[in-house]
C-alpha positions in Angstrom: 0.0 0.1 -0.1 1.8 3.2 -1.1 1.9 5.8 1.7 -0.1 9.3 1.2 2.0 12.2 0.2 2.2 15.3 2.8 -0.3 17.1 0.7 -2.8 14.1 0.9 -2.1 13.9 4.4 -2.9 17.7 4.9 -6.0 17.2 3.1 -7.3 14.3 5.0 -6.5 15.9 8.4 -8.2 19.2 7.5 -11.1 17.3 6.3 -11.2 15.3 9.4 -10.8 18.7 11.5 -13.8 19.9 9.9 -15.8 16.7 10.4 -14.7 16.5 14.0 -15.7 20.0 14.6 -19.1 19.6 13.0 -19.8 16.2 15.2 -18.9 18.4 18.3 -21.5 20.9 17.3 -24.0 17.9 17.3 -22.5 16.0 20.4 -20.3 17.9 22.6 -20.1 15.1 25.1 -18.3 12.7 22.7 -15.3 11.7 24.0 -13.9 9.6 21.3 -14.7 12.5 18.9 -12.8 15.0 21.0 -9.9 12.4 21.3 -9.8 12.2 17.4 -10.2 16.0 17.1 -7.0 16.3 19.6 -5.1 14.0 17.4 -6.1 16.0 14.2 -5.0 19.1 15.4 -1.6 17.6 16.8 -1.1 16.1 13.3 -2.0 19.5 11.7 0.3 21.5 13.9 3.4 19.7 12.2 2.5 21.7 8.9 2.6 25.1 10.9 5.8 27.1 11.5 6.5 28.9 15.1 3.8 30.4 17.2 0.8 29.0 14.8 2.3 25.3 15.6 2.4 25.9 19.5 -1.1 27.5 19.3 -2.5 24.3 17.5 -0.8 22.1 19.7 -2.5 23.9 22.9 -5.9 23.5 21.0 -5.3 19.9 20.8 -4.6 19.8 24.6 -7.5 21.7 25.4 -9.7 19.3 23.2 -7.9 16.3 24.7 -8.4 17.5 28.3 -12.3 18.2 27.7 -12.3 14.4 26.8 -10.8 13.5 29.8 -13.6 15.3 31.7 -16.1 13.3 30.2 -14.2 9.8 30.4 -11.4 10.1 32.9 -10.0 6.7 32.1 -9.7 7.1 28.2 -6.2 5.8 27.9 -5.9 6.9 24.2 -6.6 10.3 25.1 -4.1 10.2 27.7 -1.4 8.9 25.5 -2.3 11.6 23.0 -2.0 14.2 25.8 1.6 13.0 26.3 2.3 13.6 22.8 0.9 17.0 22.9 3.1 18.0 25.7 6.2 16.2 24.0 5.6 18.3 21.0 4.8 21.4 22.9 8.2 20.9 24.9 10.5 20.4 21.6 8.9 23.8 20.3 9.8 25.5 23.3 13.5 27.1 23.7 13.4 27.6 27.3 14.9 24.6 28.9 13.0 25.2 32.5 9.5 25.3 30.4 10.3 22.4 28.2 11.1 20.3 31.2 7.8 21.2 32.8 6.0 19.9 29.6 8.2 16.8 29.7 7.1 16.1 33.1 3.4 16.5 32.2 4.0 14.1 29.2 5.5 11.6 31.4 2.7 11.7 33.8 0.1 11.4 30.8 2.2 8.3 29.3 2.5 6.7 32.8 -1.3 7.0 33.6 -2.0 5.6 30.0 0.6 2.7 30.6 -1.4 1.8 34.0 -4.7 1.7 32.2 -3.5 -0.5 29.3 -0.3 -2.3 30.4 0.1 -4.3 27.5 0.1 -1.3 24.9 3.8 -1.4 23.7 3.4 2.1 22.0 2.3 3.5 25.2 5.4 1.9 27.0 7.8 3.0 24.2 6.3 6.6 24.6 7.1 6.7 28.4 10.6 5.5 27.8 11.4 8.0 25.1 10.0 10.9 27.2 13.0 10.1 29.9 15.6 11.1 27.4 13.5 14.1 26.1 15.4 16.9 28.0 18.8 15.9 26.7 17.5 15.8 23.1 15.7 18.9 23.7 19.3 20.6 24.7 20.7 19.0 21.5 17.9 20.2 19.3 18.0 23.9 20.4 21.9 23.7 20.3 21.3 23.3 16.7 18.9 26.3 16.1 15.9 24.8 16.0 14.5 27.2 18.8 14.9 30.1 16.7 13.7 28.5 13.8 10.3 27.3 15.5 10.0 31.1 16.9 9.6 32.1 13.3 13.0 34.1 13.1 14.2 34.4 9.5 17.1 36.1 7.7 17.4 39.4 6.0 19.5 38.9 3.2 19.1 36.3 0.2 22.3 34.7 1.2 21.2 34.6 4.5 18.1 33.2 3.9 19.5 30.5 1.9 21.7 29.5 5.0 18.5 29.7 7.1 16.7 27.3 4.7 19.5 24.8 4.8 19.9 24.9 8.4 16.0 24.6 8.8 16.2 21.4 6.8 18.6 20.0 9.0 17.0 20.9 12.2 13.7 19.8 10.5 15.2 16.4 9.9 16.7 16.3 13.4 13.3 17.1 15.0 11.6 14.3 13.0 14.2 11.8 14.2 13.3 12.6 17.7 9.7 12.7 17.9 8.4 12.0 14.4 7.4 8.3 15.2 5.1 9.7 17.6 3.4 12.1 15.2 3.2 9.1 12.7 1.7 7.2 15.5 -0.9 9.6 16.2 -1.6 10.3 12.3 -2.2 6.4 12.0 -4.4 6.4 15.0 -6.7 9.1 14.1 -6.8 8.0 10.3 -7.8 4.4 11.6 -10.1 6.1 14.0 -11.9 7.9 11.3 -12.1 5.2 8.8 -13.7 2.8 11.4 -16.4 5.4 12.5 -19.6 6.4 10.6 -18.3 9.8 9.9 -17.9 10.9 6.0 -14.7 9.8 4.5 -12.5 12.1 2.3 -11.6 11.0 -1.1 -8.8 8.4 -1.4 -5.2 9.9 -1.7 -4.4 10.6 -5.5 -1.9 8.5 -7.1 
């Protein structure tokens, strides 16, 4: 099966976001829908830059916490919350602030593991977040912090250097937490595929 392109994924998750929003208007107490909505926003945040990305991650956190109020033992929402706080931490240059987000992520991952102890993905997430502060330091040492806050170069030659550096930093960021985002995307994709919600057209070949 051919993996969808970034453009196809963007179209799918934007469609999924609108679908979840419409469903919420009809049934605001559907914890499954809120969890999918949060996962969709987290996935879409990867297509944004700087403050826009952080704002979308925060919106995802709000939706997931709303799901937890409705269903406190919903382990997939807890796991997605861990992913959201992990993503937010990597987008935060300040080490102390990021450390707080990593601690929150670990707390949610641990709760998810306690509720579903056989889930290998939850256990892997908990293992990775323990190393996250060290990885955060390395990432921002390479300049991702400045890139994530939307700072650019003023000259054309400087812009070329910044773009080359941004590509390297984006690759490094993906190496660190890309598997988490990919997992969120697959969970959300499968969740909508199994639901009765309207489906987007299949990815173009």
